[in-house]
N, CA, C and O of each residue as an XYZ file, in Angstrom:
684
protein
N      21.670     22.695     -7.895
C      20.677     21.817     -7.316
C      21.380     20.678     -6.587
O      22.256     20.027     -7.156
N      21.008     20.435     -5.348
C      21.614     19.363     -4.567
C      20.878     18.060     -4.831
O      19.648     18.013     -4.838
N      21.651     17.004     -5.049
C      21.095     15.678     -5.316
C      20.895     14.967     -3.985
O      21.752     15.044     -3.104
N      19.789     14.287     -3.836
C      19.537     13.516     -2.617
C      19.989     12.077     -2.823
O      19.724     11.466     -3.859
N      20.678     11.550     -1.815
C      21.087     10.149     -1.833
C      20.322      9.459     -0.714
O      20.282      9.943      0.417
N      19.723      8.334     -1.038
C      18.892      7.642     -0.058
C      19.719      7.087      1.091
O      20.838      6.612      0.899
N      19.149      7.157      2.290
C      19.813      6.623      3.465
C      19.868      5.104      3.385
O      19.116      4.477      2.639
N      20.768      4.531      4.164
C      20.882      3.080      4.231
C      22.272      2.593      3.873
O      23.213      3.372      3.730
N      22.372      1.282      3.731
C      23.648      0.641      3.441
C      23.873      0.520      1.942
O      22.951      0.226      1.181
N      25.129      0.755      1.528
C      25.525      0.685      0.128
C      26.750     -0.213      0.012
O      27.661     -0.136      0.836
N      26.772     -1.055     -0.998
C      27.878     -1.993     -1.234
C      28.628     -1.583     -2.494
O      28.018     -1.266     -3.515
N      29.965     -1.593     -2.415
C      30.780     -1.253     -3.582
C      30.630     -2.326     -4.655
O      30.711     -3.520     -4.363
N      30.413     -1.903     -5.881
C      30.385     -2.810     -7.030
C      31.815     -2.847     -7.586
O      32.220     -1.965     -8.344
N      32.564     -3.874     -7.201
C      33.985     -3.955     -7.583
C      34.174     -4.037     -9.090
O      35.177     -3.542     -9.605
N      33.245     -4.643     -9.805
C      33.399     -4.808    -11.253
C      33.169     -3.505    -12.013
O      33.609     -3.370    -13.155
N      32.486     -2.546    -11.393
C      32.198     -1.268    -12.063
C      32.984     -0.113    -11.440
O      32.665      1.052    -11.679
N      34.012     -0.430    -10.641
C      34.794      0.579     -9.945
C      36.262      0.464    -10.316
O      36.745     -0.625    -10.627
N      36.978      1.596    -10.284
C      38.406      1.586    -10.589
C      39.157      2.509     -9.636
O      38.639      3.528     -9.177
N      40.405      2.110     -9.356
C      41.349      2.954     -8.621
C      42.640      2.917     -9.417
O      43.232      1.855     -9.607
N      43.074      4.081     -9.880
C      44.281      4.170    -10.710
C      45.227      5.205    -10.114
O      44.808      6.146     -9.441
N      46.527      5.002    -10.385
C      47.531      5.966     -9.957
C      48.353      6.414    -11.156
O      48.409      5.750    -12.190
N      48.989      7.569    -10.974
C      49.866      8.110    -12.007
C      50.969      8.865    -11.280
O      50.700      9.683    -10.400
N      52.223      8.581    -11.659
C      53.350      9.249    -11.012
C      54.444      9.506    -12.034
O      54.784      8.637    -12.837
N      54.986     10.711    -11.989
C      56.105     11.049    -12.878
C      57.383     10.476    -12.286
O      57.611     10.561    -11.079
N      58.217      9.892    -13.145
C      59.474      9.295    -12.731
C      60.536      9.625    -13.775
O      60.261     10.338    -14.740
N      61.719      9.120    -13.587
C      62.831      9.401    -14.506
C      62.962     10.905    -14.709
O      62.981     11.400    -15.835
N      63.055     11.642    -13.550
C      63.229     13.089    -13.556
C      62.115     13.793    -14.328
O      62.367     14.741    -15.071
N      60.882     13.321    -14.146
C      59.664     13.872    -14.763
C      59.573     13.639    -16.267
O      58.784     14.298    -16.944
N      60.358     12.724    -16.796
C      60.316     12.433    -18.229
C      59.342     11.313    -18.576
O      58.877     11.227    -19.713
N      59.030     10.454    -17.606
C      58.169      9.293    -17.840
C      57.032      9.324    -16.815
O      57.259      9.591    -15.635
N      55.823      9.053    -17.270
C      54.693      8.934    -16.359
C      54.321      7.465    -16.247
O      53.967      6.817    -17.232
N      54.410      6.952    -15.017
C      54.025      5.570    -14.752
C      52.563      5.571    -14.330
O      52.162      6.312    -13.433
N      51.776      4.731    -14.988
C      50.353      4.600    -14.671
C      50.088      3.175    -14.231
O      50.710      2.239    -14.733
N      49.161      3.006    -13.290
C      48.815      1.673    -12.828
C      47.433      1.637    -12.225
O      46.836      2.672    -11.928
N      46.933      0.422    -12.048
C      45.625      0.223    -11.431
C      45.733     -0.817    -10.324
O      46.584     -1.706    -10.361
N      44.862     -0.684     -9.354
C      44.773     -1.623     -8.242
C      43.489     -2.437     -8.358
O      42.494     -1.961     -8.905
N      43.513     -3.658     -7.845
C      42.293     -4.454     -7.694
C      41.631     -4.030     -6.380
O      42.288     -3.906     -5.346
N      40.347     -3.819     -6.446
C      39.573     -3.457     -5.261
C      39.054     -4.747     -4.646
O      38.425     -5.553     -5.331
N      39.315     -4.950     -3.350
C      38.862     -6.186     -2.713
C      37.567     -6.020     -1.943
O      36.875     -7.004     -1.681
N      37.224     -4.790     -1.575
C      35.977     -4.609     -0.865
C      35.691     -3.154     -0.599
O      36.549     -2.286     -0.757
N      34.468     -2.910     -0.192
C      34.089     -1.553      0.157
C      32.595     -1.437      0.364
O      31.810     -2.246     -0.130
N      32.233     -0.436      1.089
C      30.827     -0.184      1.338
C      30.684      1.004      2.249
O      31.667      1.558      2.739
N      29.453      1.386      2.467
C      29.224      2.523      3.332
C      27.790      2.626      3.762
O      26.934      1.824      3.391
N      27.557      3.649      4.565
C      26.208      3.901      5.047
C      25.922      5.386      4.954
O      26.699      6.212      5.433
N      24.801      5.717      4.335
C      24.314      7.088      4.301
C      23.363      7.236      5.483
O      22.371      6.516      5.596
N      23.682      8.172      6.348
C      22.923      8.373      7.580
C      21.747      9.324      7.341
O      21.728     10.042      6.342
N      20.773      9.334      8.245
C      19.604     10.200      8.057
C      19.930     11.684      7.888
O      19.160     12.404      7.253
N      21.057     12.162      8.441
C      21.414     13.573      8.288
C      22.092     13.860      6.945
O      22.488     14.996      6.681
N      22.228     12.824      6.088
C      22.804     12.990      4.765
C      24.300     12.752      4.691
O      24.860     12.692      3.596
N      24.959     12.617      5.830
C      26.393     12.312      5.826
C      26.586     10.814      5.617
O      25.637     10.036      5.711
N      27.828     10.421      5.331
C      28.096      9.011      5.081
C      29.425      8.604      5.698
O      30.308      9.436      5.906
N      29.552      7.323      5.986
C      30.795      6.713      6.432
C      31.000      5.454      5.595
O      30.066      4.977      4.950
N      32.223      4.915      5.605
C      32.443      3.696      4.846
C      33.901      3.310      4.776
O      34.749      3.905      5.441
N      34.188      2.308      3.963
C      35.559      1.832      3.778
C      35.774      1.409      2.326
O      34.838      1.069      1.603
N      37.030      1.443      1.939
C      37.463      0.947      0.639
C      38.756      0.189      0.893
O      39.646      0.698      1.574
N      38.875     -1.027      0.350
C      40.063     -1.845      0.547
C      40.624     -2.271     -0.801
O      39.903     -2.765     -1.668
N      41.941     -2.066     -0.957
C      42.653     -2.457     -2.177
C      43.662     -3.544     -1.853
O      44.155     -3.629     -0.728
N      43.967     -4.369     -2.835
C      44.996     -5.387     -2.726
C      46.323     -4.746     -3.135
O      46.520     -4.421     -4.306
N      47.239     -4.562     -2.170
C      48.509     -3.885     -2.442
C      49.331     -4.613     -3.496
O      50.055     -3.977     -4.262
N      49.230     -5.936     -3.545
C      50.013     -6.729     -4.506
C      49.389     -6.753     -5.889
O      49.924     -7.382     -6.802
N      48.260     -6.073     -6.052
C      47.577     -6.108     -7.348
C      47.991     -4.968     -8.269
O      47.584     -4.945     -9.430
N      48.792     -4.019     -7.779
C      49.159     -2.885     -8.619
C      49.753     -3.390     -9.928
O      50.729     -4.140     -9.941
N      49.140     -2.958    -11.028
C      49.549     -3.400    -12.366
C      49.879     -2.171    -13.194
O      49.018     -1.335    -13.465
N      51.165     -2.075    -13.597
C      51.618     -0.961    -14.439
C      51.972     -1.441    -15.846
O      52.570     -0.701    -16.627
N      51.602     -2.672    -16.162
C      51.913     -3.291    -17.457
C      53.413     -3.454    -17.683
O      53.885     -3.419    -18.819
N      54.157     -3.633    -16.592
C      55.595     -3.870    -16.677
C      55.945     -4.798    -15.505
O      56.084     -4.340    -14.370
N      56.087     -6.092    -15.779
C      56.216     -7.110    -14.725
C      57.367     -6.843    -13.755
O      57.193     -6.973    -12.543
N      58.523     -6.477    -14.265
C      59.674     -6.255    -13.385
C      59.418     -5.058    -12.456
O      59.712     -5.123    -11.262
N      58.877     -3.979    -13.000
C      58.556     -2.804    -12.182
C      57.484     -3.157    -11.152
O      57.579     -2.760     -9.991
N      56.466     -3.904    -11.580
C      55.395     -4.279    -10.660
C      55.937     -5.089     -9.493
O      55.541     -4.873     -8.348
N      56.839     -6.019     -9.775
C      57.433     -6.835     -8.710
C      58.173     -5.932     -7.717
O      58.089     -6.141     -6.506
N      58.896     -4.931     -8.227
C      59.609     -3.991     -7.356
C      58.611     -3.169     -6.530
O      58.822     -2.968     -5.334
N      57.535     -2.696     -7.153
C      56.531     -1.908     -6.442
C      55.835     -2.721     -5.352
O      55.476     -2.177     -4.308
N      55.645     -4.006     -5.585
C      54.987     -4.862     -4.591
C      55.930     -5.187     -3.437
O      55.474     -5.550     -2.352
N      57.240     -5.061     -3.656
C      58.250     -5.476     -2.688
C      58.509     -4.467     -1.583
O      57.813     -3.458     -1.467
N      59.538     -4.761     -0.761
C      59.823     -3.961      0.436
C      60.248     -2.519      0.178
O      60.114     -1.691      1.078
N      60.756     -2.176     -1.010
C      61.122     -0.789     -1.291
C      59.906      0.119     -1.409
O      60.005      1.330     -1.209
N      58.756     -0.471     -1.734
C      57.549      0.324     -1.927
C      56.408     -0.182     -1.048
O      56.393      0.113      0.147
N      55.453     -0.931     -1.596
C      54.251     -1.295     -0.856
C      54.450     -2.412      0.164
O      53.623     -2.574      1.061
N      55.531     -3.187      0.045
C      55.793     -4.292      0.972
C      54.526     -5.122      1.169
O      54.090     -5.370      2.293
N      53.948     -5.542      0.043
C      52.648     -6.213      0.040
C      52.639     -7.516      0.834
O      51.594     -7.924      1.342
N      53.785     -8.166      0.946
C      53.825     -9.413      1.721
C      53.500     -9.147      3.192
O      52.791     -9.930      3.824
N      54.016     -8.047      3.734
C      53.758     -7.697      5.131
C      52.562     -6.781      5.323
O      52.004     -6.714      6.418
N      52.164     -6.076      4.274
C      51.042     -5.133      4.352
C      50.160     -5.339      3.116
O      50.189     -4.535      2.185
N      49.374     -6.424      3.115
C      48.638     -6.798      1.899
C      47.496     -5.872      1.498
O      47.035     -5.922      0.358
N      47.034     -5.027      2.420
C      45.890     -4.175      2.095
C      46.219     -2.697      2.209
O      46.994     -2.270      3.065
N      45.614     -1.945      1.331
C      45.577     -0.487      1.411
C      44.124     -0.153      1.726
O      43.217     -0.611      1.032
N      43.902      0.635      2.759
C      42.524      0.931      3.136
C      42.297      2.438      3.251
O      43.192      3.204      3.608
N      41.081      2.824      2.938
C      40.639      4.179      3.190
C      39.366      4.076      4.006
O      38.339      3.610      3.513
N      39.438      4.514      5.262
C      38.277      4.500      6.148
C      37.660      5.893      6.111
O      38.263      6.857      6.583
N      36.483      5.996      5.561
C      35.775      7.277      5.459
C      35.118      7.551      6.803
O      34.239      6.813      7.249
N      35.563      8.622      7.432
C      35.001      9.025      8.722
C      33.783      9.921      8.520
O      32.884      9.979      9.358
N      33.780     10.617      7.387
C      32.653     11.486      7.088
C      32.663     11.902      5.631
O      33.706     12.248      5.077
N      31.510     11.867      5.028
C      31.333     12.348      3.655
C      30.052     13.165      3.649
O      29.008     12.730      4.135
N      30.162     14.360      3.086
C      29.025     15.268      3.099
C      28.829     15.863      1.714
O      29.754     16.426      1.129
N      27.613     15.730      1.198
C      27.253     16.292     -0.103
C      27.058     17.793      0.065
O      26.274     18.245      0.900
N      27.799     18.569     -0.762
C      27.731     20.036     -0.706
C      27.631     20.584     -2.115
O      28.117     19.965     -3.062
N      27.017     21.716     -2.255
C      27.010     22.438     -3.531
C      26.659     21.561     -4.726
O      27.441     21.451     -5.670
N      25.513     20.954     -4.687
C      25.071     20.146     -5.829
C      25.649     18.755     -5.813
O      25.167     17.886     -5.086
N      26.706     18.528     -6.627
C      27.245     17.175     -6.758
C      28.621     17.015     -6.101
O      29.273     15.991     -6.304
N      29.074     17.995     -5.325
C      30.381     17.948     -4.682
C      30.274     17.259     -3.326
O      29.403     17.586     -2.520
N      31.166     16.306     -3.083
C      31.172     15.567     -1.826
C      32.506     15.817     -1.127
O      33.567     15.521     -1.676
N      32.446     16.359      0.077
C      33.649     16.568      0.887
C      33.861     15.293      1.711
O      32.988     14.894      2.481
N      35.018     14.664      1.546
C      35.310     13.375      2.189
C      36.501     13.540      3.133
O      37.536     14.083      2.749
N      36.344     13.068      4.364
C      37.455     13.010      5.310
C      37.591     11.576      5.794
O      36.602     10.864      5.964
N      38.828     11.169      6.013
C      39.028      9.813      6.475
C      40.469      9.536      6.813
O      41.267     10.444      7.044
N      40.781      8.254      6.835
C      42.121      7.810      7.178
C      42.608      6.824      6.129
O      42.003      5.773      5.917
N      43.711      7.179      5.475
C      44.330      6.323      4.476
C      45.443      5.537      5.152
O      46.284      6.112      5.844
N      45.447      4.209      4.950
C      46.477      3.348      5.525
C      47.191      2.612      4.402
O      46.584      1.851      3.650
N      48.506      2.859      4.304
C      49.368      2.227      3.309
C      50.612      1.746      4.046
O      51.206      2.500      4.816
N      51.010      0.499      3.816
C      52.210     -0.044      4.471
C      52.103     -0.023      5.984
O      53.120      0.061      6.673
N      50.894     -0.097      6.511
C      50.679     -0.074      7.952
C      50.763      1.311      8.569
O      50.675      1.451      9.789
N      50.934      2.340      7.741
C      51.020      3.724      8.217
C      49.715      4.433      7.864
O      49.301      4.459      6.705
N      49.075      5.006      8.882
C      47.796      5.688      8.688
C      47.974      7.194      8.785
O      48.682      7.700      9.656
N      47.315      7.899      7.870
C      47.372      9.363      7.848
C      45.958      9.900      7.571
O      45.215      9.321      6.778
N      45.593     11.011      8.233
C      44.314     11.642      7.895
C      44.371     12.148      6.458
O      45.389     12.675      6.010
N      43.269     11.980      5.751
C      43.210     12.377      4.347
C      41.852     13.015      4.070
O      40.811     12.499      4.476
N      41.885     14.136      3.378
C      40.657     14.807      2.945
C      40.708     14.950      1.436
O      41.775     15.160      0.860
N      39.559     14.837      0.802
C      39.488     14.981     -0.641
C      38.096     15.424     -1.041
O      37.148     15.373     -0.257
N      38.006     15.856     -2.276
C      36.720     16.240     -2.832
C      36.366     15.253     -3.929
O      37.166     14.987     -4.826
N      35.166     14.717     -3.849
C      34.664     13.789     -4.867
C      33.479     14.433     -5.564
O      32.949     15.451     -5.119
N      33.079     13.820     -6.658
C      31.914     14.303     -7.392
C      30.923     13.167     -7.534
O      31.282     12.070     -7.961
N      29.694     13.424     -7.182
C      28.627     12.446     -7.341
C      28.174     12.538     -8.796
O      27.463     13.467     -9.178
N      28.598     11.556     -9.607
C      28.308     11.626    -11.040
C      27.041     10.885    -11.425
O      26.518     11.074    -12.523
N      26.542     10.042    -10.526
C      25.276      9.347    -10.768
C      24.645      9.067     -9.412
O      25.323      8.613     -8.490
N      23.371      9.332     -9.290
C      22.642      9.017     -8.063
C      21.244      8.576     -8.427
O      20.438      9.359     -8.930
N      20.967      7.307     -8.164
C      19.638      6.758     -8.393
C      19.187      6.026     -7.153
O      19.923      5.963     -6.169
N      18.018      5.485     -7.180
C      17.487      4.774     -6.027
C      18.300      3.546     -5.643
O      18.387      3.198     -4.465
N      18.901      2.884     -6.646
C      19.615      1.644     -6.367
C      21.109      1.697     -6.659
O      21.809      0.713     -6.417
N      21.621      2.820     -7.174
C      23.047      2.907     -7.486
C      23.509      4.362     -7.431
O      22.739      5.288     -7.686
N      24.789      4.537     -7.089
C      25.402      5.855     -7.135
C      26.870      5.692     -7.500
O      27.477      4.657     -7.226
N      27.433      6.720     -8.118
C      28.832      6.692     -8.533
C      29.522      7.953     -8.032
O      29.026      9.067     -8.205
N      30.674      7.753     -7.407
C      31.511      8.841     -6.926
C      32.828      8.811     -7.685
O      33.477      7.768     -7.772
N      33.220      9.953     -8.234
C      34.507     10.078     -8.913
C      35.361     11.057     -8.126
O      34.859     12.053     -7.606
N      36.662     10.766     -8.040
C      37.569     11.666     -7.326
C      38.947     11.627     -7.952
O      39.387     10.605     -8.479
N      39.618     12.767     -7.882
C      41.024     12.882     -8.249
C      41.704     13.646     -7.133
O      41.268     14.734     -6.756
N      42.779     13.070     -6.604
C      43.513     13.710     -5.521
C      44.949     13.227     -5.576
O      45.277     12.332     -6.355
N      45.808     13.813     -4.755
C      47.205     13.393     -4.764
C      47.639     12.971     -3.371
O      47.078     13.399     -2.362
N      48.664     12.112     -3.347
C      49.180     11.553     -2.101
C      50.692     11.741     -2.088
O      51.364     11.531     -3.097
N      51.214     12.136     -0.939
C      52.653     12.229     -0.747
C      53.145     10.859     -0.307
O      52.952     10.472      0.845
N      53.773     10.129     -1.206
C      54.164      8.745     -0.931
C      55.157      8.639      0.214
O      55.193      7.617      0.899
N      55.973      9.682      0.442
C      56.942      9.660      1.544
C      56.256      9.517      2.901
O      56.826      8.929      3.819
N      55.040     10.047      3.038
C      54.308      9.958      4.309
C      53.918      8.525      4.660
O      53.549      8.241      5.799
N      53.999      7.626      3.684
C      53.590      6.242      3.901
C      54.759      5.266      3.780
O      54.551      4.070      3.579
N      55.976      5.769      3.900
C      57.140      4.899      3.844
C      57.486      4.410      2.454
O      58.175      3.401      2.305
N      57.012      5.117      1.425
C      57.286      4.736      0.044
C      58.343      5.666     -0.544
O      58.214      6.129     -1.677
N      59.388      5.933      0.235
C      60.355      6.950     -0.124
C      61.517      6.500     -0.991
O      62.406      7.301     -1.278
N      61.541      5.242     -1.418
C      62.642      4.772     -2.257
C      62.766      5.694     -3.462
O      61.774      6.006     -4.121
N      64.007      6.130     -3.746
C      64.186      7.129     -4.796
C      65.623      7.073     -5.315
O      66.427      7.959     -5.026
N      65.931      6.062     -6.058
C      67.281      5.885     -6.582
C      67.644      7.021     -7.539
O      66.914      7.312     -8.486
N      68.767      7.644     -7.276
C      69.301      8.722     -8.107
C      68.340      9.909     -8.254
O      68.446     10.671     -9.214
N      67.418     10.067     -7.324
C      66.489     11.192     -7.377
C      65.507     11.131     -8.530
O      64.978     12.159     -8.953
N      65.255      9.921     -9.049
C      64.394      9.764    -10.226
C      62.920     10.023     -9.945
O      62.182     10.433    -10.840
N      62.482      9.786     -8.703
C      61.051      9.858     -8.393
C      60.824     11.034     -7.455
O      61.310     11.043     -6.324
N      60.087     12.016     -7.933
C      59.803     13.201     -7.124
C      58.315     13.511     -7.191
O      57.595     13.025     -8.062
N      57.880     14.328     -6.250
C      56.513     14.824     -6.309
C      55.493     13.873     -5.731
O      55.824     12.868     -5.101
N      54.260     14.217     -5.961
C      53.127     13.484     -5.403
C      52.575     12.503     -6.431
O      52.764     12.663     -7.637
N      51.896     11.498     -5.927
C      51.247     10.510     -6.779
C      49.790     10.909     -6.962
O      49.083     11.157     -5.985
N      49.343     10.970     -8.206
C      47.945     11.285     -8.510
C      47.120     10.006     -8.423
O      47.511      8.961     -8.942
N      45.985     10.109     -7.766
C      45.066      8.976     -7.621
C      43.744      9.379     -8.264
O      43.223     10.465     -8.008
N      43.208      8.493     -9.100
C      41.914      8.716     -9.746
C      41.013      7.535     -9.414
O      41.396      6.380     -9.603
N      39.820      7.828     -8.922
C      38.885      6.755     -8.584
C      37.531      7.001     -9.240
O      37.098      8.138     -9.423
N      36.891      5.910     -9.580
C      35.493      5.916     -9.963
C      34.866      4.743     -9.199
O      35.143      3.581     -9.494
N      34.029      5.060     -8.227
C      33.481      4.047     -7.328
C      31.970      3.981     -7.485
O      31.262      4.965     -7.269
N      31.497      2.813     -7.861
C      30.052      2.606     -8.036
C      29.530      1.788     -6.858
O      30.072      0.735     -6.523
N      28.484      2.286     -6.248
C      27.856      1.623     -5.108
C      26.426      1.241     -5.455
O      25.722      1.980     -6.142
N      26.014      0.099     -4.979
C      24.618     -0.324     -5.152
C      24.002     -0.521     -3.771
O      24.689     -0.814     -2.793
N      22.703     -0.352     -3.728
C      22.007     -0.521     -2.449
C      22.232     -1.942     -1.958
O      22.032     -2.905     -2.697
N      22.655     -2.063     -0.696
C      22.901     -3.382     -0.104
C      21.576     -4.088      0.109
O      20.575     -3.472      0.472
N      21.589     -5.381     -0.122
C      20.388     -6.193      0.090
C      20.124     -6.333      1.581
O      21.037     -6.601      2.362
N      18.886     -6.152      1.960
C      18.521     -6.218      3.399
C      18.511     -7.641      3.903
O      18.228     -7.878      5.077
C-alpha cells in the first residue's frame, strides 16, 4: 500500500532528527561512530507527489566522543571545517515508490566538493502534520577530498544513517 504525503512545504525538526556516521579504521579492527549537528533543512512535496529539499550539517560538529580525534576530523586532513563549515545535501528529486520506499537523488557537498548522490529512504511515519524518513547509505570519502590515510589504517566506505523528521511549515 502506498502512503500519501500531503503537498506543500515541510520544515526539518532538528531536535527530532539525527545524522550519524560509522567507519572502520585501524585495519578494520575499530569502528568509529559519530554524529553531526543538523543546522537546517526543509523541502516541498509537489502536486505530482515528488519532492525537493535541502539538509545542512555543521562540519565542525562531528562528535565521536574522542576530543583529539574530533579535532583532527574537523581539521584540514578531513572536513576542513574552518574553510568548509557546511555539509549539504540538495535533494533534486524524491519519489515515493512501492509503499514506503523513497528513491532520492541529489547532490552531496563536502569540503566544497559536490557529487551526485542517490539513495533509498524509508518513510517510517506519515501524518497530516509530520513525516519521518530513515535512510542508510554509504559514501566514498575519497571522492570528497577526505583521503587522509596514515599507514593504510582507514579503508572502505563510510556508512551514514539518518532519521529525519519533518513538520508541516507554517503558512
